[in-house]
N, C-alpha and C positions, 0 to 999 in steps of 0.2 A: 329384211330390214323393215321394222315398223316406222311410223312417222316420227316418233320421239327419237329413235336411234338415228334416223336420217337427219333430223334437225341438229343433233349433236355432231354428226359427221360433217354437216355443212359448216358449222362453226369451226371445228378443228381444222378442216382442210383449208378454209379461208385463211386462218391465222398462219398455217404452214406455208401457203403459196404466195400470200400477198407481197412479201419482200421481193420475190422473184419477178413479179410483174411491175411493182411501183418503183423499183430502183431506176427504171428508165427516165423517170421525171427528174432525177437528180444527177444523172450520169454526164460527165463531160463529153463522152462520145456522142450523146444526143445533141448537146449544144453545137458541137462541131458539124454533125451531119445536117442539122436543120440550117445552120449558117451556110452550108455548102449549097443549099437550094435557094438561098437568098433571104431566109427568115432571120430577122434580128433577134439577138438573145433577149430572153425575158418571157413575159406572159404570152406574147405572140406565138412563141414556139409551142407552148403547152396547149393553147386553145386550138391551134392549127393541127397539131399532130394527133391529138386525141379525137378531134372532131372531123378530121379528113375523111374517114370512112363514111360519114353522112353525106359527102359530096359538098359542093360549094353553097352551103346553106347560109342563111342570114344569122345575125347575132341572137335573135329571139329563140331560134331552135337550139343553138349551142347553150345559151343561158338556161333554157328549160331542161335540157338533158343533163347538164352538169350540176344544176340545181342550187348550189350554195355560193356561187360566185356573184358578185355585184354585176347586174346586167350592164351597167355603165362601163365597167372594166372590159367586159366581153366586147361591147360595141366599139371600143377603141382599136380592136385588133381584127374583128370579124365584121364584114367580109373582106377587109383589106388584104388579109393573108392570101386569099385566092387570086388576087391580082399580082402577087409576087411569085407564087409557085402553085402548080396544079395540085389538087388533092392526091392524085396518083404519085406525083414526085415526092410529096411529103410522106405518104405511106411507105414508099420505098426507103426513104431516109430513116424512118422510124424503125423499120425492121433491121436495117443495117446497124443502127445505133444499139438496138436491143441486143443483137447478137454479139457485137463487140464488147459491150458493157458486161453482159452476163459471163462471157468467156474470161474477161479480166477478173471479175469478182470471184468466180469459181476456181480459176486456174485451169491450165490446159489438161491436167490429169483428170480432174473431176468432170470437166466439160466434155471429155471424150470417153467417159466411163460408162459401164453397163448400168450403173445406178441412174445416171441422167437419162439414158436411152429408155430404161424401164419406166421412169417417172413420166417422161414425155409421152410415151404410148398410153399410160394410164390416164393422164390429164386429157389427152385427145379423146379417149373413149368416154370420159366423163362429160366432156363438152358436147359430145354427140347426143347426150341425153337432155340437153337444154332445149326448150321450146321458145320460139321467138315472139309469140303473141304477147303484146303489151310491153315488150322489152326493146325499145327503139334503139338505144345505143348498142346494146348487145347485138341486135339484128344487123346493124350496119357493119360491125366488126366481124360477125359471123359470115357475112357475104364475101369476105376476102378469101383468096386462095390460101390453102395450107402450104407452108414452106416444107422443104425436104429436110433441111438441117435439123437434127434432133434438138439442138439448143433453141432454135427458133420455134420448133413445134412446142416445146415446153413453155416458152414465153408467150406465144400466141394462145395456147390453150389456157394458161393461167389468166391471161388477159380476158378471154371470153368468159371464164367462170367469174372473174371479178366484175365485169360489166353486167353480166346476168344477175349477179347478186345485187349490184348497185341499182339497177332498174327496179328490182323488187323492193329495195330499201326506200327508194323515192316514193313508190306507191304507198308504203307503210307510213312514211312521213306525211304525205298528203292526207291519208285517212285520219291521222292524229291532229291535223290542223296546224302542222309546223312547216311554215315556209322556209326557204333556203337559209336566211340569216338566223332566225330562231333555232332552226335545226342545228346549225353550226355552233351557236352559242351553247346550247344544251349539251351537245357532244363534247365540246371543249371542257365544259364543267364536270364531265365525268372523270377527267384526268387521264384519259386514254388516247387522246388525239394530239393535235398540235398545241403548243403553248399558245395562250390567248393572243398575245401580240403577233405571233407568227401567223396564226389562223386569220386574224383580221387583215393583216397586210397582204398575205398571199391571195386571199379571196377578194380583196379590193374594197373593203368596207372602211368608212371613216370612223373615227372615235365617236362622233355624234350619232351616226347610224347604229353603231354597236350599242351605245348607251341607251338609245331610245328603244331598241328591240329588247334589251335586257330589262328595262322598266316594264315593258309590256308582259314579259315573262313573269316578272314579280307579281303583276296584277292577276295573272292566271294561276299564281301559286306554285310555279315551277322553280323559281329561283328565290333565294332569301336575300336579305339586305346586303350581304357580302358577295353576292354573285355565285353562291354555291347552290347545288341542287337541293331542293327541299325533299321531304319524304315523297311527296307527290311527283316531283320532278324525277327522282331516282326510279320510282315505279314506272313512270312513263318511258324513260330511256330503256329500262330493262324490258318493258313490253315491246318497244320498237325493235330491240335486238332479237327477242324471241320470235317476233313475227317476221323479221327479216330472214332469220334462219329457216323458218317454216316455208317462206317463199322461195328458198334456195335449195330445196331438197331434191328436185327432179334429177339432176345429174348424179347424185349419190345413190338414190334408189335405183337408178339405171345400172350402175356398175356393181352395186351390192356392198355389204359391210366389209368383206375382206379386202377388196380393191380400194375402198375408201380409206381403210386403215393403212394400207400400203402407201397411198398418196400422202397421208399425214406423216408417216414415218420418214419417207424419202424426202418429201418437201421440207420438213423441219431440218433434216440434215443439210440440205443444200442452202436453205435460207440462213441457217446459222453461219455457214461459211461466208455467204454474201455479206451478212451483217458484220462479221468479224473483219472483213476486208474493206469496210467503209461504204456500204451501199447507200447510207444516208448521212448527210452532214450532221455534226453534233449541234445540240442546242435548239432543235426545232420541235421535238416531241416531248410531251409532259411525262409520259410513261415510256417504258422500254419498248422498242420497236422490234 
């Protein structure tokens, strides 16, 4: 597999696996599991559950590694989360929630199938090809023990590939001079992410902060007067996507083209089932998820 083929594989496999990872952020099982260790529903659960593998770090570390959240929002929940439940307890709750949610979405027959077991093994093998240098959030999650349950092997492996890609994506955004909020605005303007109001609310930005950042992007020539990407803005976002794919090739070069294509085919099959069963609530994404 040459580098161009690996970049294409990284993009295809990311799209195929992403719903199998990110469904946990919307699953009622997750809310219940985190509430069970004392975490109140809302953003507290998100920051604590995704950040727990880092250990009981401060809000600056979580805001830096999550990148596009308002640091003021993060600071309202971190480090308070660690006074409510230990990172270890939160991690355990997260795995329990992920397994329960994925089994519900896939159904018992598919969750126990040879298809899932094969995909889980392939995703784990791909994750073995990741390298931790410069990938802080990935490294924290990669330090966790692998579960035995194939459903959880699949979810954990997909999570590792996602955080590995995400760390590389942040490096690309930094090189492009796009801080968290401008990066969020330009991604929303592509029409492929959250609806604008949803993105602003979930990430904790005020209308004034959003408007000011949008004005700055207009001055840079990335947005037009209506808040849409200019030609330069579209080129910038495409370059970011291309470079993100380039930074994510290691696991797919590790396993080779045939196994990468198998991950894509099986991941797409399982993700379609999860999406059909309501993995994400309606009315939050601008494009199809």
